[in-house]
Structure formats: structure tokens, C-alpha cells
N, C-alpha and C positions, 0 to 999 in steps of 0.2 A: 418539626424544626423550630428552634426557639425565635421568637419575634426579633429579639435584640440582635441576633446574629444575621438574620435576613435583612435587617434594617441597615446594619453596617455594610453589608454587602451591596445592597441597592445604592447606598450612598457613595460607594466606591465607583459604582457604575455610572451614577450621575456625573461625577467628575470626569470619567472617561468620555461620557457622552458630550459633555461641554467642550472637551478637546477636540473631538471629531467635528462637532458641530461649528466651532470657531475656525476651522480650515487650517488647523495646524499640519506639520509634516506627516504624510500618510504613514510613513514607517514608525515615527515616534508614536502617533496615535494608536497604532495597532499594539505596540509594545506597552503603552500605559492604559490601555483600556481594559482592565481585568473584568472577567465574567462575573455576573451576579449569581449566586446560588439561589435556588428556590426549592419548595418542597417537592419530592416525587409526586409522579402523577397519581400515585394511589393515595396521597395525603394532601388535601387541599391546603394551598399556601396561604396563611393569613395576611392580612395587611399588617406591615412591620412597624412596630413602635421604633422610634429613633431619639436620639438626645442631642442637643445643641452642644457643639464642640466646646463653646466658651461659657455655657449656662449651668454648669453642674447638674444638678437633678432636674432642671427645667425640661419637661417633656415637649417635643415638637410634634407636629401633626404627622400621622403615619404617612408613610410613602405608598402611593397606590400604583398598581400595575399600569392603569391607564387603559387606553383602547387603541385600535388600529387594525392594520392588516399585515398579515405575515405571508410571504412568497417562499415556496420551497421548491428547489429544483432536485429532481432524482432521475434515475434512468427510467426509459419509457416502461419497461416491464415491471417497474416497481411503483407505478403511479398509483393504481387502485389501492394496492397494499398500504402504501404511505398515507393515502387519504383516509383510509380506515383507521390507521393508528393515530393519525393526528386528531381525528374526531374523538377517539377513546380518550386521549390526553385531556381535551377541553372539556369533555363530559364529566371527567374525574376531578377537574379543577374549575368549578364555577366561578372562582375569585378571579380567574384569568378569562372569562367569557367576553370580555370586551373586545377581544381579538377575533377577526376572521382569518382564514387561512385559504390560500390557493396552491394546489400541487401541479407543477408543470413539468412535462417531459423533456429533460436537459441531461444527457448522459455525462458521466465523469470527465471524460475529455472536453467536451464542449462546455461544460459548466466553468471550467477553470479558465478557457480562453475568453468566454463571455464576460467573466468576471473582471478579468485583466483589461478588457477593452473599454468597461464602463462599470466601475465599482458601484457607484452610487445607484445606477439603474438596475444592478443585479439583484439576485435573490438575498432574502435574509438568511435563509439556512440552505445549504447546497452541498450535495455529494461530490467528491472528486477523488482522483487517483492521488496517492501519496507522492509520486514524482513531481506533483505540481505545487507542492506546499511552499517550497521556498520563493517560487515567483509571486504566489498569492500573498505571502506575508510581506515581500518587498513592495507589492502594490497597496499595502494597507487594506486588504479584502479579508482579513481574518480577525477576530477577535480572540484574545488569549483565553485559555481555560485555567482557571485558579481556584483556589481555596477547596471547598467541599467537591466542586465538580471536577477538580484536578484529581482529588482522591479517588472520585469514581472512576475516572479513566485508567489511572495506574493500578488500582487495585482490583479491577473487574476484568481487564484485558490482558492478552499475552503480551510479554515483553517486546516482541517484534512489532506489533500494531501499536503498541504505546510509544514505542521509540520513533516510529514513522510519523507520528503526530507532533514531533518535536522539531524546532529550529532554534539553534543556539541552545540556551538553557530554558526555553519557553515552550509550553505545549499549547498548540493551536487549533486542535480538532479532536473529535470523538470518533475512535475507530469503529467502523461497522462490520468489516470483514477481515479474515486472514485467508484468502482463497485465491490469491493471484500469484502463481509461480509455476514451477514445473517439476515433475517427477518421473517415475518410471510406470508405464503400462506395460504388461508382458502376458505371454500365453504361457500358463504354469505347466502345460504338458509339454513345452519346449525348453523354458528356461528352469535350470535346477537350482540356481543359486543366484538371486537377484542383488546380492550384496557385492559381487565382484564384476567389473566391467569386462575383465578379460573373459571371465566364465560365461558371461551373457552372450558376448560376440562368438565364443567358441561353441556354445550350445546353438545359436542361430546358424552358424556355418555348417554344423553337423546335421541339422534338420532342414537344411536348404531353405531357411527363413531370413527376412530381412530385419536389420535394426536400424531404426531411424532416429537421427539427431541432426538438428539444423545448425552445423558448425559455421555456416556462413551468415550468421545472425548475431548482431550486437547484444542480443537478449540472451542467447543460449550459450554463445562462444565463451564468456567469462566463467561459465561454469569450472573450466579447467584452470584457467589463470588464478581465479579466486581461491580454488582448491589448494594450489601450491604456496599460496600466502601472498600473491601479487595484489596490487591495488590499482584500481582506476576509477576515480571520482573527481567530481568538478565542485568548486566554490563559486559562489555569486555574490555580486555586491547588492546594495539596496535596490538598484534598479534593475536586478534580475540579469545584469551582465555577467558572463563568466570571466572570473578573475585568475584562476589557478586551476591547473590540472594536477592532481595528486596520482602519479602514475610511476609503476616500477616494473613494466612488462619486460624492459630491457635489463635482465638479470639472469642469474643462473636458475632462478624458480621460473622465470618466464620461458626459458629454453625448455626445460622439463615439461611444462603445460603444452607447448607447441609441438613437441615431439610426440606427446600422448594423442593430440589431435591428429597429427600425421599418421600414427599407428592405427587409430580407429578408421580413418579414411582408407586405409590400404586393405582393409578386410573386404573379402568379396560379399560378405553380408551387409555391409555399410550401405545405407541410402541416406541421402541429405534431405531432410524434411522433419516436420512436426506436426503434421495433420493426419489423424486416423483416417478421415474420410478421403485423403489424398493418396494413401499409402496403399500398397498391395502385398499380399504374402507375408504380414506381419508377425514378427516373432517377439519383438519388444519396440517401445516407441517412447522417447522423451517428449512429454506433452503436457498439457494443464487440465484442470477441472472441467474446462468449457467443452472438452471432447470426451467427457466420461460416458455419456450415452453411447457415442459412436464406438467407443472402445469395447463396450459391455456387449453390443451387437457383433463386432468383429470377432471377439474371442469367445463369446458364448459361456459355456459351463467353465472354460479355462481362464476366464477374466481373473486378473490379479494386479496389484498395485503395490509399489514399495517406493520408499525415498530413492535418490539417485545412488548408484553403487559407488565404490571406492576404486582406485586403479593404482597399479604399481608403477610408479615413475622409473625413468631412465636411470635415476640415482639410486634405485633400490628401496626408496621409501614409499610408504602407501599414503595415498591422498583421498579425502572424501570429496566427491564432486560438490560443488557450491553452486554460486550464481546469484541471481537477483530474486527477491522476494517482492511481493506487491500486495498492497493494502487498500481498501475503500475507506475513505474518511469522510466525515460529516462536519462541515465548517459554518461559522457564523458571522456574517458581516458586522463590522463595528456598528453601533446604534447611537443616535443622539439622545434618545429617550431611555433612561436607566430601566424603567419599568418593562418596556419592550425587550431590552437586552436581557433582563432576567427571565421572561417568558421564553424567548428564543433558547435560551441555554437549558432551561428545564425541559422544553420541548425535545430538544436535540438529546439530552440525556435518555428521555423516555424512547426515543427513536433508535437508540443504540443500546438499550438495556438487554439483559440476559433474555427475558421472554420475548420481546420483539425480535431480537436476532434469531431466536429458534423458530419463531413464527415466520420470518422472512425466509429462513431456510426451507420450510416446509412449503412456502408459496411460490418461491422462484429459485431454490437451490443455492443460495449465496451461503458460503461457509462462515460460520461465527467467529469473531475476535475474542468474545467473552469467554473466559477459562471455565467457568461453570457450564455454560452452553456446550462447550467443546466435549465436555464429559457426558453430555446427554447421551442415552442409548441410541437414539436416532443417528446422531453424528457419529458415534463410534461405529455404527453399523456401515456407514458410509466409507468404503475402503479407500476411495480416491482422495477424500478429505483428510483422512487419516494419515496417508502417505504424505501428502503436502504439508501437514502440520508437523511431521517429523522432519521432512526436508527443509522446512523453513528456519529451523534451529541452526542451519549451516549456511544461510544466506544473508545478504544484506539488503535493505530496502533500496529499490531503484530510485535514485535521485534525478537531478536534471542532467541531461547530456546534449551537447550540440547536435544539430542534425547531421553535420558531417562525420560525426563519430559513427553513427550506424552505416553510413556508405564505407567508411574506412574498414570496419569489421568485416562487412560484407566481402570486401575485396581481399582481405587477408585470408577468409575462409574459402573464396573462390581459387585463389592461388594454391591452396591445399587440394582442393577437390580436382582441380586441372592437373595436378602434378607439376606445377612449376615450384612449389615447395614440396619437397618429398623427403622419404627416409635417406636418400644420397647425399642430401644437404648437409654440409658440415655444421658443427656447433658454432664455428665462428661466422658462417654464412647466417645461420638461424639468428644468433645475437645481433647481427647487423639488420636483418629484416625487422626485428623487434625494436631496434634502436630508432629505425626510421618510422615505425608506427608509433612509438612513443614521442618522438619529436613532433610528429604531425599532430598527435592528440594535445600536446602543449601548445601548438600553435593555435588551436582553436580558442584559447583563453588569453591570447595576447592583443 
């Protein structure tokens, strides 16, 4: 990397660090604190030359990385792996060796909560689930990813994971995985056509097998509504408060989706659930990569995976089941010292690089977001990850949702399971049910 380019970026980081250190608005600080690029871990980053903005060709002293300590939070099962990779990074970059690091076991869910409680006392680099990104940005807990680091994110990762790292028009994190979502596990001796929901259910009925899907879950239930084109998302303000619900379940498309849920629940093969370990006599199940080992054990030689199927709606149209996709991201806390900010961004880039993502998959089974890593023969041979990768093309990243939403979605599904909402319900009755559901969702943002 050219010294003058690095110097310019470090100078920008220095301005951002001053903004953070001077106690400015946390939201503004995060937006105005661009990340400084540094050389990749395989190429030691030199001390950068810089020029005085008002002195023409007069050379200024090089900006140094400095020294200090860096705290990294990752999931417990990746602590040893991350420690090894961080050491590799510093071994390859002796000009950054003024920094020591500590890797602590704080999971993606807890990391976001802890950062929001105490940004200043939180980790410098931390993993988190993408649905927490808006709250973290609002709290001033994330440094933007800009310039060459931004190019690294957008050019190396799949579109879904790169978009999951964006709030507004700004990228705030480095994608680590594209492996949180759901797809179809099935017994290939039972299911003859995994592309059609109707055929899957018919095959399970004929074989006396069960088809599992958790229709009373706010995580799985949207697969039907998003399939028909419905929307259900929330906007938040800078304080993380819900300000608007974007929802149109109370529509013709919503009625089509609800009718399909009712039709599925009416099958004798249907069982409400999403865990292989809790299922019995399974012919097919909608589940995630976390249950791949259990699914392989359950199905044996007949183990197979596919994206979610399509269904024929009551209006005669065919719809691809959709739903939420999820990604793990690596974020960086805004820093006062520009040198430390540069080191943190360089380290984060290394920890989310193609080779590290492949090594992480081999170590703990996390599915990569890096597009080249996804084409690796080992990843391609993982049928669960391949099915999920295909399904993620039809999903939206899960954003922030009020806690009451999940309870409301459970209630809607429970009413279908109990028969309170059934095939005998008229279109008008279903529309009224969805209007109440929609109005209640909107009330959570008022």
C-alpha cells in the first residue's frame, strides 16, 4: 500500500478520534469517524508519510500506529481460533507490534447488549448478529468502514451479508458469515420433489411421515408472508426507539399467505416445530445449519437438503417461500487514537478474510460470507450450507423487532394450530384478523 494513501487515511482517522475524544454526539461521531485503511496482514504496513495541508511540499512527521491493548469479543467456541488468528496477524505485521490483544468469550447476542450498556468500556472489536446493527450505530458503538476497507467488504462478500452491514448509506461492519437462516432438510427416500410444498406434504402423507415447520414463530412465519410480497419491518431513531412499522399484511397478498399456512396446518403430516432433535418420524423439516449433524444422523444415507419450496397460492400464482436471513458481523468501536483505529480495522479485515473464513469453517463449522470461500470444494460439499446459500437469495436480513412482535406472531400461529383460524374462515374474516395483527404491529412503534 502506498505510504501517502495510508497517511491520508490515518489523518482522517485522527480527526474522527478527536471528535470521539471531545465528547461530541455519539451518533454524529460514529457517522463522521471513517476507518483508516492499513496494509493486509501478509504485507507489513509502513509508517506513513503525510503532508501539511497548508505547507505545499513540506513533509510532516510520519504518523505512527502507537501502542496499547485491543480487546476482542467473540463467541466462546471461537476464542481459541480467534486468538490464533490474531497472533498470526501481529506476527505478520511487526510495525503494529506495539499492541497486545485479549480475546474474551462474549457471544453475538450478549456482545451487542454489553456494548449498548457501556460503549466506552466495551470491546474494541466484537462479533454481533446483524439484527443488532441499528441499535449499535444509534449508540455510537460502531466505526464506519470506508475507502479501501469498504471495497474489501463489498467486493469479497455476498450481497446479503454486505447489505446486512449497512445502516442508511453507511457500512459499519465486516461480514463474517452467511449461515443464519432456514431451509429444508428431507429424507430423499420419502420426498420426490423438494421444490414444491404441496408435493412434499403429499409425499409425507403417503409415507406416513411428518413434515415439521414452526408456523407459530415470528422467525419462521414470515416465510409465507414475504413470499407473497408482504412487508413487515421497523424503523428506529438515533436512540434506538421504534418510530415506524412498515407492514402490509392486511392485504390480498396477506390473505393468500395466511390461507397457505392454514392449508399446511390442516395436513395430517404437519407438525409444528423446527428442531430435528425434538422431532419424530421426520420426512422433512424446515430448520437451520445448527441442526445439520442431527439431521444427518436422523436421515442417514437418505439425508438431503434444499432451499425452501414454492407453493401454489389460493389465487393460482406460485410463490417461493422466503423469510429472514441472518449474518454474523465483526464491528469496531470508534477510537480516540487514529493509529489504534487503523490497527483495529486491519485486524478486522484479516479476521474476516477468505482464508480465515475457510479456516473458521473447518474449526467450528461457521459458513462463510466470502464469495470465493463459498466456492471452495469443502464448502460446496456441505449440502446444508449450499441449500442455505441458495435460500438466502430469497430472504431479507432480520432487522430490529419489538419484543411484543414475537408474542403476537406466536398468537397468530397458535390460532391456526388450534383451529380458531381455519379453512372455514371467510376471506373477510381472514382480512379482519390480519388488519388487527397489522394495527397491533403498528402500535408498537407509536
